[in-house]
C-alpha positions as CSV (number, residue, x, y, z in Angstrom):
1,X,7.5,26.6,-188.6
2,X,8.3,29.1,-185.8
3,X,5.9,27.3,-183.5
4,X,7.5,23.9,-184.0
5,X,10.9,25.4,-183.4
6,X,9.8,26.9,-180.1
7,X,8.2,23.6,-179.1
8,X,11.3,21.6,-179.9
9,X,13.5,24.1,-178.1
10,X,11.3,23.9,-175.1
11,X,11.5,20.1,-175.1
12,X,15.3,20.3,-175.5
13,X,15.5,22.7,-172.5
14,X,13.3,20.4,-170.4
15,X,15.5,17.4,-171.3
16,X,18.7,19.2,-170.6
17,X,17.5,20.5,-167.2
18,X,16.1,17.2,-166.2
19,X,19.2,15.3,-167.1
20,X,21.4,18.1,-165.8
21,X,19.8,18.1,-162.4
22,X,20.4,14.3,-162.0
23,X,24.0,14.7,-163.3
24,X,24.5,17.6,-160.8
25,X,23.6,15.3,-157.9
26,X,25.5,12.3,-159.3
27,X,28.6,14.5,-159.5
28,X,28.3,15.1,-155.8
29,X,27.9,11.4,-155.2
30,X,30.8,10.5,-157.4
31,X,33.2,12.8,-155.5
32,X,32.0,11.4,-152.2
33,X,32.3,7.8,-153.4
34,X,35.9,8.5,-154.7
35,X,36.7,10.1,-151.3
36,X,35.2,7.0,-149.5
37,X,32.6,9.2,-147.7
38,X,29.3,7.4,-147.1
39,X,26.2,9.2,-148.5
40,X,22.6,8.7,-149.4
41,X,20.8,9.9,-152.5
42,X,17.1,10.7,-152.4
43,X,14.9,11.5,-155.4
44,X,12.1,14.0,-154.9
45,X,12.8,14.3,-151.1
46,X,10.1,17.0,-150.5
47,X,7.5,15.1,-152.6
48,X,3.9,16.3,-152.5
49,X,0.8,14.8,-154.0
50,X,0.4,15.0,-157.7
51,X,2.8,14.8,-160.6
52,X,2.8,18.6,-161.3
53,X,3.4,19.4,-157.6
54,X,6.2,16.8,-157.5
55,X,8.0,18.3,-160.5
56,X,7.5,21.8,-159.2
57,X,8.8,20.9,-155.8
58,X,12.4,21.6,-155.1
59,X,14.8,19.8,-155.1
60,X,14.4,16.9,-157.5
61,X,17.2,15.0,-155.9
62,X,19.5,15.4,-152.9
63,X,22.8,13.9,-151.8
64,X,23.4,13.7,-148.1
65,X,27.0,12.9,-147.0
66,X,27.5,11.0,-143.8
67,X,31.1,11.7,-142.8
68,X,32.9,9.8,-140.0
69,X,34.7,12.9,-138.8
70,X,38.1,11.7,-140.0
71,X,37.7,13.3,-143.4
72,X,39.4,16.6,-144.1
73,X,37.0,19.5,-144.8
74,X,38.4,19.9,-148.3
75,X,36.9,16.6,-149.4
76,X,33.4,17.9,-148.6
77,X,34.3,21.2,-150.3
78,X,35.4,19.4,-153.4
79,X,32.2,17.3,-153.5
80,X,30.1,20.4,-153.1
81,X,31.8,22.1,-156.1
82,X,31.9,19.0,-158.4
83,X,28.9,20.2,-160.6
84,X,31.3,22.7,-162.1
85,X,33.0,19.8,-163.9
86,X,29.8,19.3,-165.9
87,X,30.6,22.4,-167.9
88,X,33.8,20.8,-169.4
89,X,32.0,19.1,-172.3
90,X,30.4,22.4,-173.3
91,X,33.7,24.2,-173.0
92,X,35.6,21.6,-175.1
93,X,32.9,21.6,-177.8
94,X,32.9,25.4,-177.8
95,X,36.6,25.5,-178.1
96,X,36.4,23.1,-181.0
97,X,33.6,25.1,-182.7
98,X,31.3,22.1,-182.5
99,X,28.5,23.5,-180.2
100,X,25.1,22.8,-181.7
101,X,23.9,26.4,-181.4
102,X,22.9,26.8,-185.0
103,X,19.3,25.8,-184.1
104,X,17.1,27.0,-181.2
105,X,16.9,23.5,-179.8
106,X,20.7,23.2,-179.5
107,X,21.0,26.5,-177.9
108,X,18.2,25.7,-175.4
109,X,19.9,22.4,-174.6
110,X,23.3,24.1,-174.0
111,X,21.7,26.8,-171.8
112,X,19.7,24.2,-169.8
113,X,22.8,22.0,-169.3
114,X,25.0,24.9,-168.2
115,X,22.4,26.1,-165.8
116,X,22.7,22.8,-164.0
117,X,26.5,23.2,-163.6
118,X,26.0,26.1,-161.2
119,X,26.4,25.0,-157.6
120,X,23.3,25.6,-155.5
121,X,23.3,27.9,-152.5
122,X,23.4,24.7,-150.3
123,X,26.5,23.6,-152.2
124,X,28.2,27.0,-151.5
125,X,27.2,26.7,-147.9
126,X,29.0,23.3,-147.7
127,X,32.0,24.7,-149.5
128,X,32.4,27.6,-147.2
129,X,31.4,26.0,-143.9
130,X,32.5,22.3,-144.2
131,X,34.8,22.6,-141.2
132,X,31.9,24.0,-139.1
133,X,29.5,21.2,-140.2
134,X,32.1,18.5,-139.3
135,X,32.8,20.2,-135.9
136,X,29.1,20.7,-135.1
137,X,28.2,17.1,-136.0
138,X,31.1,15.9,-133.8
139,X,30.0,18.1,-130.9
140,X,26.4,16.8,-131.2
141,X,27.7,13.2,-131.2
142,X,26.5,12.6,-134.7
143,X,29.9,11.6,-136.1
144,X,31.8,8.5,-134.9
145,X,35.3,9.8,-134.2
146,X,36.6,6.6,-132.6
147,X,39.4,4.9,-134.6
148,X,38.4,1.6,-136.1
């Protein structure tokens, strides 16, 4: 029985991390969409040959904003920190006492999901240096700053 519990918990962890990584990137995209900032989403951007190499490669998905230069930096900062919102369902269920942590699979799922709510180092870089990124892109002529 212990072997099947571990197998089910491992599958729940993989499911939570897979879904959580996609939700993490979609949260960035949602914030950018609501702020009317253009963006592109790419799945498996550093893809290498083979399924195992593809899954082991990092990242699984990436959102690339394409600001016009008229956006305030706080919009990019907000979009960078949006994955933290993914922890709200776990916090609400925990406050209500309804977290499925009675079984190993439920605990593994919650841990995997919460791991995906942590902003990545790239997210923190955008949050701390959004104003520099906008300025550097403007200086390089990458951002269209002409009024439309």
